[in-house]
N, C-alpha and C positions, 0 to 999 in steps of 0.2 A: 643276751638272754634277759627275759623279763623277771624282775624281782617278785618273789612269792613267799608266802608263809604256808607251812604244811600242818594241817590239823592232825596231830599224832595221838593215837589212843594207846599205843604200845602193843597192839595186837597184830594178828597176821594180815588183815586187810590193809592196815596202815603200812606195814612193812612191805607188802607186795606192791602197793601203789607207789610208795616212795622209790622202790627199786626201779619201777618203770619210768617214773619221772626223771630220776637221775640219769638213767640210760639214754633217754630221748633228748636230753640237754636243751629243752626248750625253756625251762625255768631255772632261775638261780634261787635255790631254796635258802633263804636267809635265816629262818628260824623254824623249829618245831614248836607247835602251840598245843598245850594240853591243859585240860580242866582238872584241878586238883581240889579234893575236899580239905579245907583248911584245918578242921578239927582233927580228922583222922590221918591226915598226911598221906592220902592214897588217891590214885586215879579214880575219878568219878565212875561209877558203875562197875568197872573192872576190879576195883578193890586192891590193885597192886600198889605196893609201897612206893612212896615218892623217891626213896633212895635208889630203887631199881629203875625207875623212870630216868633219873639223872644218869645212871650208868649206861642206859641205852643211848642217850644223847651223846655221852662221852665217846662211846664206841662207834657211833655213826659219824661223829665229828661235825655236827650241826648244833649251834646254840639252842638252848631250850628256854621257852617263855611259858610261864605258868599263869593261868587264870584261876584264882582261888575263889571257891564258893563255900559257904557255911550253912546257909538255910536250905539249899537244895531246891529252891523255887525257880520257875522259868524266868520270873522277873529279875531275880538276882543274877542268874546266869547271863541273861541278855544285857543287863546293864554293865556287868563287869567285862563281858566279852566286847561290847561296843567300845568301852573305854580303852581297852588294850588294842583293838583294831585301829582306832583313830590314832593311837600313838605310833603304831607300825606304819600307818599310811603316811605319816610325816617323814618316814625314811624312804619314801618313794615306792612302797609296796602297795600294789593294787589288786593282786590275785591271791585268793585263798584256796588251797587245794584240799580236797576231801577224798577219803577212800570208800565212800558209799557206793553201793552196787545197784540196788533196784527199789529202794523204798521212796516212792514218789512224794509222800507227805513230808518225809524228813528232808529231802532235797528242797522242796518248796519252802519249808521252814527256814532252812539255812539261807536260801537265796533272798527271802524276804528280809531277814535280819541284815544281810550284807548290803541290800539296797539302801538301808538307812544310813550307811556310811560310804555309799557309792563305791563299793568294792565288788570284784567279780568272783563268783564261785567256779571252780574248775573241778571236774569229776572224771579223772582219767580212766577209771575202770567201770564207768557207768554202763549198765546193761550187758556186761560181759557174762557169759555163762558161768555160774558159780562152780560147777563141776570142773570146767576148764581152768578156772582160777586156782582152785585148791590143788589140782594135779600139777599145774605149772609151778605153783608155790613150792610144793614138795620136791619137784624135779630140780629146782634151783638150790636145793640143800638148805632151805630155811628150816629152822627148828622152833617149835612153839609148844606151849603147854596150856592145857585148859585150866583157867583160873576162876571161872564162874559159870554156873549152869542154871537155867530155868528149870525148876523142879516139875513143871508140867511136861517136860520133854526128856530130861535126863535126871540123874540122881547123884547122891553123894559119891558113889564109887567112880564117877566120871571126872570129878574135879581132881586135878593133879596128874591126869593122864597126859602123855605126850600125844599131840595130834599127828597121826601118821596114817598110812593107807589102811591099816587094820581098824583104826578108830572110825575113819570115814565109812568103811564097809559095814561097820556095826550099827550105823545110824538108821533109825526107822524112816520110812518114806515121808513122814511129816516134819522131818528136821532138815533144814537147808544145809548142804555140806560146808558152807561158810558161816553158818549160824546167823545169816543176815536178818532173820526175823527176831533176833535176841535170844535164840535157844541156848547159845553158849558164847563165852568171851575167852580171849586168849592173851598170853604174854609171850612175845617173840624174843628169844634169847640168843639166836645164832642165825647166820646167813650172810649172803654176799654184801649186805650194806653195813655189816659190823666189822670193825678191825679185829676184835676178839670176842669169843662167846661171853655172855653175861653169866656170872657165877651166882648161884642161889641154892637154897635148900627148901624142901617142902615142909611147911608147918602144919598147924591144925586146920581142920575143916569145920566150917561154921555155917549154920542155916539161918537165914534172915527172912522171916515171914513177912508178907505184905499185910498192911492193915485190913485191906479188903481183897479177897481172892479175885483174880482176873481170869475168867474162863477156867481152865484147868490148872492155872498157875497159882500156887499158894505162897511161893517165895523163891529164894535163890540160895544155892549152895556156893560158898566161896572157899578157896584154899589160900592160906596165908603163905606167900612166898617170901622167904627171909634172905636177905643179902648175906 
């Protein structure tokens, strides 16, 4: 099998993609790679605590590698990620796996960055139908909770909900069932890739406004998941 590192967000798309990769046995996943905000000790964008991320990796049984960022700029992210990827490449890893589905600009951005370190991007669930993905995800007995929502599409009452068939059925037609356009983010806490479910409790809900609204988005609602 080819050595690879898996870019792990902690959410449902990552969990589903990793499940498929492990089942197909084409790649030897040496590490889960996650970007973490150094100051807040949380997964970037998802806002999930670093301690819960570590517990995910423990229950999956794959070592975790963290890329820390503090400024939140593209320049910082790219520099720190390039440094880490070059280190991993020295271990004979040439493939980097992502759970992206259909955002062409994002895929191009990732591939351009990987080309700088002469590594390959692998996208196992690329262009799969998101309705099929979420239905298969739920049928495999994965369990995930909504940890962040875009307030242009969802609101405070949605963060902290378990993602299930009822939640998917409640979504308006302008919300992708996998939240692939950034409508919502999730924390996966149980399923066939975990030895045991991740234990957590739901804390406070917080709204973080954008400096400048983007379209109908004024900010994001987060729920604090506590270990």
